[in-house]
C-alpha positions in Angstrom: 1.5 -38.6 38.4 -0.1 -39.2 41.7 -3.2 -41.4 42.0 -5.7 -38.6 42.9 -4.7 -36.7 39.7 -5.3 -39.9 37.6 -8.7 -40.4 39.3 -9.7 -36.8 38.7 -8.8 -37.0 35.0 -10.7 -40.2 34.6 -13.8 -38.7 36.2 -13.5 -35.6 34.0 -13.3 -37.7 30.8 -16.3 -39.8 31.9 -18.4 -36.6 32.5 -17.4 -35.2 29.1 -18.3 -38.4 27.3 -21.7 -38.7 29.1 -22.4 -35.0 28.4 -21.7 -35.4 24.7 -23.7 -38.6 24.5 -26.7 -37.0 26.2 -26.4 -33.9 24.0 -26.4 -36.0 20.8 -29.3 -38.1 22.1 -31.4 -34.9 22.9 -30.5 -33.4 19.5 -31.6 -36.5 17.7 -34.8 -36.8 19.7 -35.7 -33.1 19.2 -35.2 -33.5 15.5 -37.7 -36.4 15.4 -40.2 -34.4 17.5 -39.9 -31.4 15.1 -40.5 -33.7 12.1 -43.6 -35.2 13.8 -45.0 -31.7 14.6 -44.6 -30.7 11.0 -46.4 -33.8 9.8 -49.2 -33.0 12.3 -49.5 -29.4 11.3 -49.7 -30.0 7.5 -53.3 -31.4 7.4 -54.4 -28.4 9.5 -53.0 -25.9 7.0 -54.7 -27.7 4.1 -58.1 -27.6 5.9 
């Protein structure tokens, strides 16, 4: 394989890994935010 092909594949793998890591981080953070919103809303429903 020629060098440009190897470089292109490496960049593609890096982009995929960064994208998956960012997606997992966002999903985890959004879950925490949803839990916090539920906790905040519960006292309002009781009152």
